[in-house]
DRENDO-1510 file (C-alpha; in Angstrom, 1 decimal, always signed):
<recs>
REC; n; res; u; v; w
REC; 1; UNK; +12.0; +202.9; +182.4 .
REC; 2; UNK; +9.9; +203.1; +179.2 .
REC; 3; UNK; +9.9; +206.5; +177.6 .
REC; 4; UNK; +7.3; +208.3; +175.5 .
REC; 5; UNK; +8.4; +208.6; +171.9 .
REC; 6; UNK; +7.2; +211.7; +169.9 .
REC; 7; UNK; +7.7; +212.4; +166.3 .
REC; 8; UNK; +5.9; +214.8; +164.0 .
REC; 9; UNK; +3.6; +212.9; +161.7 .
REC; 10; UNK; +3.5; +209.7; +163.8 .
REC; 11; UNK; +1.4; +208.8; +166.8 .
REC; 12; UNK; +3.0; +208.9; +170.2 .
REC; 13; UNK; +4.2; +205.5; +171.5 .
REC; 14; UNK; +6.1; +203.9; +174.2 .
REC; 15; UNK; +9.8; +203.1; +173.6 .
REC; 16; UNK; +11.0; +199.6; +172.8 .
REC; 17; UNK; +11.7; +197.5; +175.9 .
REC; 18; UNK; +14.2; +195.2; +174.1 .
REC; 19; UNK; +17.1; +195.1; +171.7 .
REC; 20; UNK; +17.7; +192.4; +169.2 .
REC; 21; UNK; +21.2; +191.4; +168.1 .
REC; 22; UNK; +23.0; +188.7; +166.1 .
REC; 23; UNK; +25.7; +187.9; +163.6 .
REC; 24; UNK; +25.6; +187.6; +159.8 .
REC; 25; UNK; +28.7; +186.9; +157.7 .
REC; 26; UNK; +29.8; +189.8; +155.6 .
REC; 27; UNK; +30.6; +188.4; +152.1 .
REC; 28; UNK; +30.3; +189.7; +148.6 .
REC; 29; UNK; +29.1; +193.2; +149.5 .
REC; 30; UNK; +30.3; +196.0; +147.3 .
REC; 31; UNK; +31.3; +198.6; +149.9 .
REC; 32; UNK; +31.1; +202.3; +149.4 .
REC; 33; UNK; +34.1; +204.6; +149.6 .
REC; 34; UNK; +34.6; +205.9; +153.2 .
REC; 35; UNK; +37.3; +208.3; +152.3 .
REC; 36; UNK; +35.1; +211.4; +152.6 .
REC; 37; UNK; +34.3; +210.4; +156.2 .
REC; 38; UNK; +36.6; +212.9; +158.0 .
REC; 39; UNK; +34.5; +214.5; +160.7 .
REC; 40; UNK; +34.9; +212.5; +163.9 .
REC; 41; UNK; +31.7; +211.8; +165.9 .
REC; 42; UNK; +29.3; +212.4; +163.2 .
REC; 43; UNK; +27.4; +209.6; +161.4 .
REC; 44; UNK; +27.7; +210.1; +157.6 .
REC; 45; UNK; +25.0; +208.8; +155.2 .
REC; 46; UNK; +26.7; +207.3; +152.1 .
REC; 47; UNK; +23.7; +206.5; +150.0 .
REC; 48; UNK; +20.5; +204.5; +149.9 .
REC; 49; UNK; +20.0; +201.4; +147.7 .
REC; 50; UNK; +17.8; +198.4; +147.1 .
REC; 51; UNK; +19.3; +194.9; +146.8 .
REC; 52; UNK; +17.3; +191.7; +146.9 .
REC; 53; UNK; +20.3; +189.6; +148.0 .
REC; 54; UNK; +20.9; +191.9; +150.9 .
REC; 55; UNK; +17.3; +191.8; +151.9 .
REC; 56; UNK; +17.2; +188.0; +151.7 .
REC; 57; UNK; +20.4; +187.7; +153.9 .
REC; 58; UNK; +19.1; +190.1; +156.5 .
REC; 59; UNK; +15.6; +188.5; +156.5 .
REC; 60; UNK; +17.2; +185.1; +157.0 .
REC; 61; UNK; +19.1; +186.4; +160.1 .
REC; 62; UNK; +15.9; +187.8; +161.7 .
REC; 63; UNK; +13.4; +185.7; +163.7 .
REC; 64; UNK; +10.7; +184.3; +161.4 .
REC; 65; UNK; +8.0; +186.6; +162.8 .
REC; 66; UNK; +9.9; +189.7; +161.9 .
REC; 67; UNK; +11.0; +188.9; +158.4 .
REC; 68; UNK; +8.0; +190.4; +156.6 .
REC; 69; UNK; +8.5; +193.7; +158.6 .
REC; 70; UNK; +11.9; +194.3; +156.9 .
REC; 71; UNK; +11.8; +197.2; +154.5 .
REC; 72; UNK; +13.4; +196.8; +151.1 .
REC; 73; UNK; +15.6; +199.9; +151.0 .
REC; 74; UNK; +18.9; +200.2; +152.8 .
REC; 75; UNK; +21.5; +202.9; +153.5 .
REC; 76; UNK; +25.2; +203.0; +154.1 .
REC; 77; UNK; +26.4; +204.8; +157.3 .
REC; 78; UNK; +29.9; +205.5; +158.3 .
REC; 79; UNK; +31.6; +207.1; +161.3 .
REC; 80; UNK; +34.8; +207.7; +163.2 .
REC; 81; UNK; +33.1; +206.9; +166.4 .
REC; 82; UNK; +29.7; +208.6; +167.0 .
REC; 83; UNK; +28.7; +210.9; +169.8 .
REC; 84; UNK; +25.5; +210.2; +171.7 .
REC; 85; UNK; +22.4; +211.1; +169.7 .
REC; 86; UNK; +18.9; +209.9; +168.8 .
REC; 87; UNK; +17.4; +209.3; +165.4 .
REC; 88; UNK; +13.9; +210.4; +166.5 .
REC; 89; UNK; +13.0; +211.4; +162.9 .
REC; 90; UNK; +12.5; +207.7; +162.2 .
REC; 91; UNK; +9.1; +207.8; +163.7 .
REC; 92; UNK; +7.4; +204.7; +162.4 .
REC; 93; UNK; +10.3; +202.1; +162.3 .
REC; 94; UNK; +12.8; +200.4; +164.4 .
REC; 95; UNK; +16.4; +200.8; +163.2 .
REC; 96; UNK; +18.9; +198.1; +162.3 .
REC; 97; UNK; +22.7; +198.5; +162.0 .
REC; 98; UNK; +24.8; +195.7; +160.5 .
REC; 99; UNK; +28.5; +196.4; +161.0 .
REC; 100; UNK; +30.3; +195.4; +157.8 .
REC; 101; UNK; +33.8; +197.0; +158.3 .
REC; 102; UNK; +35.8; +198.7; +160.9 .
REC; 103; UNK; +37.7; +198.4; +164.2 .
REC; 104; UNK; +36.4; +196.8; +167.4 .
REC; 105; UNK; +33.8; +199.2; +168.7 .
REC; 106; UNK; +30.5; +199.0; +170.7 .
REC; 107; UNK; +27.1; +200.6; +170.2 .
REC; 108; UNK; +26.3; +202.0; +173.6 .
REC; 109; UNK; +22.7; +202.8; +174.8 .
REC; 110; UNK; +22.8; +205.4; +177.5 .
REC; 111; UNK; +19.4; +205.0; +179.2 .
REC; 112; UNK; +19.7; +201.2; +179.4 .
REC; 113; UNK; +23.4; +200.9; +180.1 .
REC; 114; UNK; +23.6; +198.3; +177.3 .
REC; 115; UNK; +26.7; +197.8; +175.1 .
REC; 116; UNK; +26.6; +195.7; +172.0 .
REC; 117; UNK; +29.7; +194.8; +170.0 .
REC; 118; UNK; +30.0; +196.5; +166.6 .
REC; 119; UNK; +32.6; +194.5; +164.7 .
REC; 120; UNK; +32.2; +193.2; +161.2 .
REC; 121; UNK; +29.3; +190.7; +161.1 .
REC; 122; UNK; +27.4; +192.0; +164.2 .
REC; 123; UNK; +24.0; +193.5; +163.7 .
REC; 124; UNK; +21.5; +195.1; +166.1 .
REC; 125; UNK; +17.9; +196.3; +165.9 .
REC; 126; UNK; +17.0; +199.1; +168.3 .
REC; 127; UNK; +14.6; +202.0; +168.9 .
REC; 128; UNK; +16.0; +205.0; +167.1 .
REC; 129; UNK; +14.6; +207.3; +169.8 .
REC; 130; UNK; +17.0; +205.8; +172.4 .
REC; 131; UNK; +20.2; +207.8; +172.9 .
REC; 132; UNK; +23.1; +205.8; +171.4 .
REC; 133; UNK; +26.7; +206.2; +170.4 .
REC; 134; UNK; +29.4; +204.2; +168.6 .
REC; 135; UNK; +32.4; +204.1; +171.0 .
REC; 136; UNK; +35.7; +202.2; +171.1 .
REC; 137; UNK; +35.3; +199.0; +173.2 .
REC; 138; UNK; +35.2; +199.7; +176.9 .
REC; 139; UNK; +34.7; +203.5; +176.7 .
REC; 140; UNK; +31.9; +205.0; +178.7 .
REC; 141; UNK; +31.7; +208.4; +177.1 .
REC; 142; UNK; +32.4; +210.1; +173.9 .
REC; 143; UNK; +35.6; +212.3; +173.5 .
REC; 144; UNK; +36.0; +213.9; +170.1 .
REC; 145; UNK; +39.8; +214.1; +170.2 .
REC; 146; UNK; +40.0; +210.3; +170.7 .
REC; 147; UNK; +38.4; +209.8; +167.3 .
REC; 148; UNK; +40.2; +212.5; +165.3 .
REC; 149; UNK; +42.4; +210.0; +163.3 .
REC; 150; UNK; +40.6; +206.8; +164.1 .
REC; 151; UNK; +39.5; +204.2; +161.6 .
REC; 152; UNK; +36.1; +204.3; +160.0 .
REC; 153; UNK; +33.2; +202.0; +161.1 .
REC; 154; UNK; +30.9; +201.1; +158.2 .
REC; 155; UNK; +27.3; +200.0; +158.8 .
REC; 156; UNK; +24.5; +198.9; +156.5 .
REC; 157; UNK; +21.3; +200.5; +157.9 .
REC; 158; UNK; +18.0; +198.7; +157.7 .
REC; 159; UNK; +14.5; +199.3; +159.0 .
REC; 160; UNK; +11.6; +197.3; +160.5 .
REC; 161; UNK; +8.1; +198.6; +160.1 .
REC; 162; UNK; +6.3; +199.2; +163.4 .
REC; 163; UNK; +3.6; +196.6; +162.7 .
REC; 164; UNK; +1.9; +194.5; +165.3 .
REC; 165; UNK; +4.5; +191.7; +165.2 .
REC; 166; UNK; +7.4; +194.2; +165.8 .
REC; 167; UNK; +5.5; +196.0; +168.5 .
REC; 168; UNK; +4.9; +192.7; +170.4 .
REC; 169; UNK; +8.4; +191.4; +169.9 .
REC; 170; UNK; +10.0; +194.6; +171.2 .
REC; 171; UNK; +7.5; +195.4; +173.9 .
REC; 172; UNK; +6.3; +198.6; +172.4 .
REC; 173; UNK; +3.1; +199.9; +173.9 .
REC; 174; UNK; +1.3; +203.2; +174.5 .
REC; 175; UNK; +3.2; +206.0; +176.2 .
REC; 176; UNK; +2.9; +206.0; +179.9 .
REC; 177; UNK; +1.9; +209.2; +181.8 .
REC; 178; UNK; +4.9; +210.7; +183.5 .
REC; 179; UNK; +7.4; +208.8; +181.3 .
REC; 180; UNK; +10.5; +210.6; +180.1 .
REC; 181; UNK; +10.1; +212.1; +176.7 .
REC; 182; UNK; +12.3; +211.1; +173.7 .
REC; 183; UNK; +11.9; +213.4; +170.7 .
REC; 184; UNK; +14.0; +215.5; +168.3 .
REC; 185; UNK; +13.2; +218.5; +170.5 .
REC; 186; UNK; +14.8; +216.8; +173.6 .
REC; 187; UNK; +18.5; +217.6; +173.8 .
REC; 188; UNK; +21.0; +214.7; +174.4 .
REC; 189; UNK; +24.4; +215.2; +176.0 .
REC; 190; UNK; +26.8; +214.2; +173.2 .
REC; 191; UNK; +29.4; +212.9; +175.6 .
REC; 192; UNK; +27.3; +210.9; +178.1 .
REC; 193; UNK; +23.9; +210.4; +176.4 .
REC; 194; UNK; +22.0; +212.0; +179.4 .
REC; 195; UNK; +18.8; +213.7; +178.5 .
REC; 196; UNK; +19.1; +217.5; +179.0 .
</recs>
């Protein structure tokens, strides 16, 4: 069911009806040090950067109608598995995650029951308001102790502007009356992704 997305400083909108996923070879990227990533379950930001070659590669992997929506700044993210959470502070973009290193995991979307592979080369674009987690393949819920000494997954994060093309491609409309609310103020169960 479409949800109503609410973020301070942005107009309320409906949640995205679709995900977009693909593969892009990981080659020639200077990867950041993931040694400081010691806390399991938490997604660690490892720095923002601008790189024309990265933008060109990602734009080439996107459908033609979405290429101009790709922002030019990127961020490294790393985790030892990630508990269910939202990124509802990204009010005016859709979020992309390109897995560039790590073990076989999945990005799991609780409300949709969708699971997408997160192995090096796989990327996904999704609504940051949707509860999601990074779990070992086949796992249905997050358990911190499972990830205490697990290998790190490294993602290159990117953003698509919520312009008319993106809204149409992902089925984003106005919020519906009576729809569930997704916002920073709505608690998400870290183990299951259920809205509290």
